[in-house]
Structures are given as structure tokens and as C-alpha cells.
C-alpha positions as a printed Julia matrix, in Angstrom:
486×3 Matrix{Float64}:
 -14.58  -17.19   13.53
 -11.93  -14.98   15.11
 -13.02  -13.05   18.19
 -11.46  -10.0    16.56
 -14.73   -9.29   14.75
 -16.66   -8.96   18.01
 -13.98   -7.58   20.31
 -12.53   -4.97   17.93
 -15.67   -3.62   16.27
 -15.29   -0.22   17.92
 -13.39    3.03   17.67
 -10.07    3.3    19.52
  -9.52    6.87   20.71
  -7.22    8.14   23.45
  -6.52    4.64   24.71
 -10.23    3.75   25.03
 -12.44    1.37   23.05
 -15.83    2.93   22.42
 -18.61    3.13   19.83
 -18.79    5.93   17.33
 -21.56    8.5    17.37
 -22.12    8.62   13.61
 -25.52    8.29   12.0
 -25.12    4.77   10.59
 -23.22    1.5    10.86
 -20.56   -0.01    8.65
 -21.38   -3.68    8.11
 -18.25   -5.78    7.69
 -18.93   -8.73    5.35
 -16.94  -11.79    4.34
 -16.56  -11.21    0.58
 -16.61  -14.96   -0.18
 -19.79  -16.15    1.54
 -21.46  -12.87    2.52
 -21.36  -13.67    6.24
 -21.75  -10.63    8.48
 -18.55  -10.3    10.48
 -19.22   -7.13   12.44
 -21.36   -4.02   12.71
 -19.55   -0.83   13.64
 -21.16    2.54   14.36
 -19.0     4.97   12.43
 -17.0     7.84   13.85
 -18.45   11.32   13.41
 -16.51   14.55   12.91
 -16.46   14.95   16.69
 -14.51   11.69   17.07
 -12.04   12.73   14.38
 -11.3    15.84   16.4
 -11.04   13.87   19.64
  -8.6    11.44   18.04
  -6.35   14.18   16.71
  -6.5    16.11   20.0
  -5.51   12.97   21.9
  -2.65   12.37   19.5
  -1.36   15.92   19.89
  -1.48   15.68   23.7
   0.41   12.39   23.79
   3.01   13.17   21.14
   5.27   15.62   22.98
   5.99   13.25   25.86
   6.48   10.35   23.45
   8.97   12.33   21.35
  10.94   13.13   24.51
  11.02    9.47   25.54
  14.39    7.73   25.22
  14.44    6.11   21.76
  15.65    2.86   23.29
  12.5     2.84   25.42
  10.35    3.54   22.36
  12.07    0.69   20.56
  10.84   -1.85   23.13
   7.23   -1.28   22.04
   8.01   -2.42   18.5
   9.95   -5.44   19.71
   6.87   -6.49   21.73
   4.52   -5.8    18.8
   6.59   -8.08   16.58
   6.43  -10.88   19.15
   2.66  -10.46   19.43
   2.17  -10.77   15.67
   4.28  -13.92   15.67
   2.26  -15.37   18.57
  -1.09  -14.47   16.96
  -0.21  -15.37   13.38
  -2.87  -18.08   13.09
  -5.63  -15.73   14.31
  -4.49  -12.9    12.06
  -4.36  -15.27    9.09
  -7.95  -16.31    9.82
  -8.99  -12.65    9.96
  -7.29  -11.83    6.63
  -9.06  -14.76    4.96
 -12.45  -13.79    6.41
 -12.39  -10.01    5.92
 -10.36   -9.68    2.7
 -11.04  -12.96    0.94
  -7.28  -13.43    0.98
  -5.93  -16.91    0.38
  -3.54  -18.69    2.76
  -0.73  -17.8     0.34
  -1.7   -14.14    0.36
  -2.05  -14.02    4.15
   1.4   -15.54    4.6
   2.85  -13.04    2.11
   1.24  -10.08    3.9
   2.24  -11.24    7.37
   5.82  -11.9     6.3
   6.17   -8.37    4.98
   4.42   -6.84    8.0
   6.92   -8.55   10.3
   9.82   -7.39    8.15
   8.63   -3.79    8.37
   8.2    -4.05   12.12
  11.73   -5.42   12.43
  12.95   -2.39   10.54
  10.84   -0.08   12.72
  12.71   -1.37   15.77
  15.69    0.51   14.34
  13.73    3.54   13.1
  13.61    4.84   16.68
  17.38    5.33   16.46
  17.55    6.6    12.87
  17.23   10.4    13.1
  20.67   11.99   13.18
  21.52   15.64   13.6
  24.31   17.5    11.83
  26.62   20.39   12.6
  27.25   22.52    9.52
  29.9    25.2     8.96
  29.05   28.9     8.87
  30.7    31.84    7.06
  30.1    33.85   10.24
  32.89   33.71   12.8
  31.88   32.09   16.08
  28.64   30.63   14.76
  27.69   26.97   15.09
  24.89   25.63   12.9
  23.02   22.68   14.33
  20.48   20.85   12.16
  18.08   18.65   14.08
  15.8    16.01   12.54
  12.59   16.07   14.58
   9.15   14.42   14.4
   6.51   16.24   12.37
   4.1    15.78   15.29
   0.92   13.97   14.24
   0.48   11.85   11.11
  -2.85   10.88    9.54
  -2.78    7.47    7.83
  -5.42    6.27    5.35
  -4.94    2.61    4.38
  -6.51    0.55    1.54
  -8.43   -2.74    1.44
  -6.02   -4.95   -0.49
  -3.11   -5.31    1.97
  -4.62   -3.47    4.94
  -2.59   -4.99    7.77
   0.72   -4.49    5.99
  -0.01   -1.07    4.56
  -1.32    0.3     7.84
   1.74   -0.95    9.71
   4.03    0.33    6.97
   3.13    3.95    7.84
   1.97    3.61   11.45
   5.03    1.81   12.81
   7.76    4.12   11.45
   5.75    7.25   12.22
   5.45    6.13   15.85
   9.04    4.94   16.03
  10.25    8.35   14.87
   8.43   10.07   17.74
   5.12   10.98   16.13
   1.55   10.17   17.11
  -0.87    8.69   14.55
  -4.55    8.69   13.68
  -5.37    5.73   11.43
  -8.41    5.55    9.15
  -8.73    2.08    7.58
 -10.77    1.33    4.47
 -14.42    0.68    5.33
 -14.22   -2.8     3.74
 -11.35   -3.8     6.07
 -11.96   -1.97    9.35
 -10.62   -4.72   11.6
  -7.56   -6.08    9.79
  -6.52   -2.63    8.56
  -7.51   -0.68   11.66
  -8.5    -1.87   15.08
  -6.38   -5.04   14.94
  -3.31   -2.84   14.42
  -4.41   -0.66   17.36
  -4.92   -3.72   19.57
  -1.45   -5.07   18.84
   0.19   -1.78   19.75
  -2.0    -1.38   22.83
  -0.97   -4.84   24.03
   2.66   -4.02   23.2
   2.56   -1.18   25.74
   2.15    1.87   23.5
   0.84    4.69   25.72
  -2.77    5.71   25.12
  -3.43    8.5    22.66
  -0.41    7.82   20.47
  -2.31    5.58   18.05
  -5.98    6.24   17.45
  -8.11    4.29   14.98
 -11.29    5.81   13.54
 -13.65    3.74   11.41
 -15.7     6.09    9.3
 -16.64    7.19    5.79
 -16.43   10.44    3.87
 -20.21   10.33    3.52
 -20.24   11.09    7.26
 -17.14   13.22    7.8
 -16.37   14.76    4.4
 -12.78   15.98    4.33
 -12.52   16.39    8.11
  -9.8    13.74    8.41
  -7.39   15.5     6.05
  -8.49   19.09    6.72
  -8.05   18.93   10.49
  -5.36   21.44   11.57
  -3.4    19.03   13.78
  -1.89   16.47   11.37
   1.14   17.77    9.48
   1.48   14.77    7.17
  -1.19   12.62    5.51
  -0.02    9.2     4.32
  -2.54    7.84    1.82
  -2.56    4.55   -0.06
  -5.32    4.05   -2.61
  -6.56    5.12   -6.02
  -5.11    7.99   -8.01
  -8.55    9.6    -8.21
  -8.83    9.9    -4.42
  -5.11   10.59   -4.13
  -5.46   13.63   -6.37
  -8.12   15.0    -4.02
  -6.02   14.29   -0.93
  -3.03   16.02   -2.51
  -5.1    19.05   -3.48
  -6.57   19.5    -0.01
  -3.2    18.97    1.68
  -1.45   21.45   -0.62
  -4.11   24.1     0.02
  -3.5    23.72    3.76
   0.32   23.49    3.51
   0.34   19.9     4.7
   2.72   17.29    3.38
   1.15   14.3     1.61
   2.77   10.93    0.95
   0.77    9.21   -1.78
   1.12    5.56   -2.75
  -1.36    5.21   -5.61
  -2.39    2.88   -8.4
  -0.4     1.31  -11.18
  -0.59   -0.21  -14.63
   2.61   -2.22  -14.55
   3.99   -4.21  -17.44
   6.04   -7.39  -17.4
   8.18   -7.52  -20.53
   9.59  -10.72  -22.04
  12.5   -10.1   -24.43
  13.51  -12.53  -27.17
  16.35  -14.09  -25.12
  14.33  -14.73  -21.96
  13.85  -18.02  -20.13
  10.27  -18.51  -21.27
   9.16  -20.99  -18.6
  10.52  -18.78  -15.83
   8.96  -15.69  -17.38
   5.58  -17.45  -17.51
   5.79  -18.26  -13.79
   6.74  -14.67  -12.95
   4.0   -13.22  -15.13
   1.22  -15.44  -13.79
   2.16  -14.61  -10.2
   2.55  -10.9   -10.98
  -0.93  -10.72  -12.53
  -3.0   -13.05  -10.36
  -1.63  -12.77   -6.81
  -4.51  -11.77   -4.49
  -6.93  -11.9    -7.43
  -4.98   -9.11   -9.14
  -5.93   -6.61   -6.39
  -2.36   -5.33   -6.11
  -1.17   -1.9    -7.2
   2.05   -3.41   -8.59
   0.29   -6.21  -10.5
   1.28   -6.8   -14.11
  -1.85   -5.63  -15.95
   0.02   -5.96  -19.23
   2.33   -8.77  -20.33
   4.44   -7.69  -23.31
   6.17  -10.45  -25.28
   8.58  -10.25  -28.2
   6.72  -11.46  -31.26
   9.39  -14.06  -32.05
   8.5   -16.02  -28.89
   4.91  -14.88  -28.43
   3.25  -18.12  -29.57
   5.23  -20.34  -27.21
   4.88  -17.93  -24.3
   1.14  -17.51  -24.84
   0.51  -21.25  -24.99
   2.37  -21.84  -21.73
   0.89  -18.78  -20.02
  -2.68  -19.81  -20.86
  -2.03  -23.38  -19.75
  -0.73  -22.23  -16.37
  -3.61  -19.8   -15.83
  -6.09  -22.62  -16.44
  -4.56  -24.54  -13.5
  -5.24  -21.77  -10.94
  -7.84  -22.94   -8.45
 -10.68  -20.49   -7.87
 -12.9   -20.67   -4.81
 -13.0   -20.64   -1.04
  -9.99  -18.68    0.27
  -9.96  -20.79    3.44
  -8.97  -23.81    1.29
  -5.14  -23.89    1.29
  -5.2   -25.0    -2.37
  -7.11  -21.92   -3.55
  -5.11  -19.39   -5.55
  -7.93  -17.07   -6.68
 -10.37  -16.02   -3.97
 -13.14  -13.4    -4.14
 -12.75   -9.74   -4.97
 -13.39   -7.42   -2.06
 -16.98   -6.49   -2.99
 -19.63   -6.73   -5.68
 -18.75   -3.37   -7.22
 -15.2    -4.56   -7.9
 -16.44   -7.87   -9.31
 -18.9    -6.12  -11.61
 -16.25   -3.63  -12.74
 -13.76   -6.35  -13.66
 -16.42   -8.36  -15.51
 -17.39   -5.25  -17.44
 -13.75   -4.69  -18.38
 -13.55   -8.12  -20.01
 -16.81   -7.57  -21.85
 -15.65   -4.17  -23.09
 -12.34   -5.57  -24.34
 -14.12   -8.32  -26.29
 -16.59   -5.79  -27.69
 -13.64   -3.69  -28.87
 -12.25   -6.66  -30.79
 -10.03   -8.5   -28.3
  -9.84  -12.29  -28.21
 -10.45  -14.03  -24.87
  -7.99  -16.91  -24.73
  -9.39  -17.57  -21.26
 -12.79  -16.07  -20.46
 -13.53  -16.46  -16.77
 -17.04  -16.33  -15.42
 -18.23  -14.31  -12.43
 -20.25  -15.78   -9.57
 -21.04  -13.29   -6.81
 -17.6   -11.87   -5.88
 -15.66  -14.78   -7.4
 -14.16  -13.69  -10.7
 -12.31  -16.4   -12.61
  -9.1   -15.44  -14.45
  -9.27  -14.06  -17.98
  -6.5   -13.77  -20.58
  -7.06  -11.35  -23.46
  -5.07  -10.69  -26.57
  -5.63   -8.42  -29.54
  -6.88   -5.49  -27.43
  -6.82   -2.53  -29.85
  -3.74   -0.35  -29.42
  -5.9     2.74  -28.87
  -8.09    1.14  -26.21
  -8.24    3.02  -22.95
  -8.19   -0.33  -21.15
  -4.46   -0.64  -21.86
  -3.75    2.61  -20.01
  -5.81    2.14  -16.86
  -5.46    0.06  -13.72
  -7.41   -3.22  -13.75
  -7.87   -4.32  -10.13
  -8.76   -7.94  -10.82
  -7.65  -11.22  -12.45
  -7.44  -10.05  -16.06
  -4.25  -10.15  -18.14
  -3.6    -8.42  -21.45
  -1.03  -10.18  -23.65
   0.62   -7.77  -26.09
   3.22   -8.72  -28.73
   5.93   -6.26  -29.75
   8.69   -6.0   -32.35
  11.99   -5.07  -30.75
  13.0    -3.24  -27.6
  12.25    0.26  -28.88
   8.6    -0.6   -29.38
   8.47   -2.36  -26.02
   9.75    0.74  -24.22
   7.17    2.9   -25.97
   4.33    0.53  -25.05
   5.37    0.2   -21.41
   5.53    3.98  -21.0
   2.19    4.55  -22.78
   0.2     4.9   -19.54
  -0.41    7.67  -17.01
   0.94    5.39  -14.29
   4.51    4.59  -13.31
   4.71    2.33  -10.27
   6.42   -0.99  -10.96
   7.39   -3.32  -13.79
   9.71   -6.11  -14.8
  11.74   -7.32  -17.76
  12.96  -10.85  -18.53
  16.12  -11.39  -20.53
  19.12  -13.68  -20.71
  21.42  -10.65  -20.36
  21.14   -8.89  -17.02
  22.77   -5.67  -18.25
  20.43   -5.59  -21.23
  17.63   -5.75  -18.69
  19.09   -2.91  -16.61
  19.51   -0.76  -19.74
  15.87   -1.46  -20.59
  14.72   -0.61  -17.04
  16.46    2.77  -17.15
  14.23    3.81  -20.05
  10.96    3.19  -18.19
   9.21    6.08  -16.43
   8.53    4.26  -13.2
   9.53    4.37   -9.56
  10.5     0.69   -9.42
  11.52   -1.9   -11.98
  12.8    -5.46  -11.66
  15.07   -7.53  -13.89
  14.28  -11.25  -14.2
  11.63  -11.22  -11.49
   7.99  -10.38  -10.89
   6.46   -6.92  -10.59
   5.16   -7.34   -7.01
   7.88   -6.52   -4.47
   8.31   -4.51   -1.31
  11.3    -4.45    1.04
  11.86   -2.43    4.22
  14.99   -0.52    3.23
  14.46    0.32   -0.46
  12.55    3.43   -1.61
   9.01    2.37   -2.53
   6.85    4.65   -4.64
   5.84    5.7    -8.1
   6.06    8.35  -10.79
   3.32   10.11  -12.76
  -0.15    9.21  -11.44
   1.27    6.48   -9.22
   2.07    8.81   -6.37
   4.21   11.41   -4.67
   7.01   10.66   -2.26
   8.55    7.41   -1.11
   8.34    5.1     1.88
  10.78    2.56    3.39
  14.26    3.08    4.83
  15.69    6.56    4.78
  12.81    7.84    2.67
  10.42    6.97    5.49
  12.53    9.04    7.88
  12.27   11.97    5.46
   8.5    11.51    5.13
   7.69   11.52    8.84
  10.26   13.97   10.2
  11.27   17.55    9.48
  14.47   19.56    9.82
  15.09   22.35   12.29
  18.08   24.68   12.09
  19.3    26.09   15.4
  22.33   28.36   15.29
  24.5    29.26   18.25
  26.72   32.37   18.24
  29.64   31.63   20.54
  31.21   35.03   19.93
  29.52   38.28   19.02
  27.88   39.08   15.69
  28.4    42.45   14.07
  25.25   44.32   12.98
  25.1    47.11   10.37
  23.01   49.38   12.61
């Protein structure tokens, strides 16, 4: 077992590793075998304040540091991840129940985002704008917001913590990171350790392991952070947005999804099957961009369904440490029970289970359902587990209506033999991202990532990240003399 679970089971505040002073411990379990990985005394409201105060103290000097000097920290962090890849992979498998395939996918993206962060230090550019007033020079500076609070989820905790933490730091901010309580090491203190070892000055990145049962809204209500970056459910995201708006804070919300993968009548069926199975079952379906719904033109539905079901039956379920495993455990028993209940509800409503997976502890085998009633609420909600709904449609107009019939709008995909037909289809979907002849699960460092409707507010990656973690300041200079009316 990785030493991370003994060495990093603490709070990291103002450059120091120390226990929390909360009233109880978070027990970190392996979701596959139930092994206790770590016990961490949670942070109390006092530690939240200490973390934000430390961040505020450290930020001004950091923002004034030469951006080329700041950049060196991210270059070192990238090298450290590369050197420690085997240990981090082991930690992802143990704490998340992630498979080797999933760990490699997450680490690849984390490294890509760090590579991009190396350049983020140099991204902010000022502008000089004209003025109607003689002798006046208008300077517009892009400056750090100051301190950013980051709340990361359990499904891709290492990647999704780094995705906000690294650019926020690179742009001259300080950060307080609160990982999900099911992934406190991989999503929290491991990230802090990498940046500490990379030479990031103390106080600039603080990691607090806690729970709202202990601290309430203290993390988002605290007066110091100007931006809260939250990745998680739309239910919690709505609350975060409400609190932030009431306090005039900016929120960046990357929330849930109910994506559809659409197979038109001229698609390459075998390729579409491969894309759909990956898009639904990667990391046990615990992916916000996962294809909950697979919509297939009725003219090819029988052939597609037969091949889809056959491929799903080949997916190996079991120990995530086995390199052959495709479907590992869900993160906890509540998730496993919820997904099992979803399948039972669909069947009770009249759906047919073409594949009806069983549940053993946190291991939930894949299910494939068809004939879910069109008015079922299950078709409009996020299913965070290995369950696919196959839905036939008659023509593109109906497909567009079905895809949009959800409160979410994160990702999606369409398969067709005509690329421009696919692009025309994509333009009609109310979603932040859509892919032609590919899967639904994608993230790249320079493209705007985010959703519409209940799937979030704001974007991350590339220039949109710069906009999220900086603000604009107008400074005018009068080189002559202004005239005043009195």
C-alpha cells in the first residue's frame, strides 16, 4: 500500500502538515475491499479561517513574483508526477476503485493540464485603449482575483483538483482546496505534497479535509476567497451559486450531465458501438460526461443493439488492481444502492433489461435497458453508474427533441457518415460541448470546458480559465489637463 495514506493523512495549512481539530475523523476506505486506508481528523471552522488567512498573506508576494520564476514550480510539479506515476496510479486504484485504464487516463490529462499551466503564468496581457478625452491614456490590466477556493469531486479527484489549482496558482492567486471526503488523499493532500516538493512557497496552497456537517458553509462564505471553483452535483452547485451570489463572489460551476450519444442511420455501426460502450462505462459510469442515453435510428436499432449488448457482456467486472478489469467498484455503498435502485425502478416502470447486472457490495455489474417509458424521470436525470438506456428514434428531428429533453446540457456525441450532417445536428443541441464521430467523454487543456442549463456556469481551460481566475482593472493616466465643469 502506498505510503501516501499514512504520510498525507493530515491537513496542510500555511506550509505545515498538522491534524485537524474537528470533532470526528474521516475514515478513508478502499471501495473494492473495504480496507481502511487512513483516518483523518477533520478541519474545523478555525482551520478554514487559518487556511484562507495564510493564502491571503502569501498571495501578494506571489503575484509580484516574476512569472518566469512562478513557471518553474509547474515545470517541477510535472516532473514529479512523471517520476511518481506508479505510486499515484496505486493510490487512484486504492482510494477511488479506479482501474489501471482509468488511472492512466486521469494521469495523462493531469499532466496535459500541468503542461498548459506552465504557460498560464505568462498568459495575462494588458491593453491600452483609446479615450475620447484629449491627453488620456486608458490602461487595462488583467490581475489575479486574490484567493480561490476549490472544491473537487470524487470521480476524477487528482485531475479535477489540478485543473483549477494549477492555473489559479500560475495566474498569481493563492488557493484553498477542499477535496471530497471520499478522496481526501488523491484529490487533496497528494496535490499539496506535489506542489510543496516542487518548491511552491508555503501558504499559497492549503488543503483542508472536512465536511459540511462540521463547518457548514464556512468554506464558501469566508470573506477572503473571491472565486469558488466547484465540481460536483447540480444540487450542491445550486447552493454554492446561491451563497456566492448573495456575497458577490464569482462561482465557476462544473456540474452533472445527462449526455446522449446519437447514432444516425448512416453511421459506422461497429465504431459507434465502441464509442458508446466506452462513453457509458468508463470508470463505472461515474463521469459527468458519460452517455447515460444511447439514441439509435430505428432503421439500424436491431443491429446496433445486438452488437452493443454483446460488447457490454465482455466487460470484466472486479478487482480494479487487475489490469484486465474494466468495471471496478462504485465509490461507496450509497452510490451502489442508488444505481441498483435505478435499474429496479426502470424495470418496474416497464423497461426491458437486455443486460441486468447484479450488485455485490460496491461492485455493480453493467446493465442495458430498453423500452424505458418516454415520460420516465429516469431519462432526464444523471445516472452515476454503469447503466445504459437504449432509445430508438425516427429521424433527426425526433432525435434532437429527445437529446434536449433534459435539464442538463454538458456533453454529447453524434455518429454519422457525413461530418457536416453531424455538425448541423450538434448545433441544434443545448449543450456546452458536443462531438462528431467520437465519444462523449473528452477534456483538453485549451478548449472551453463547461455546460449549459443545470450542467454549470462558466468555463475552464485555455483563455476561459484566465477569465475565471483573474479580473480586469482600468487605470487611466491624464498626460495633459482635464477640464472640469465647476
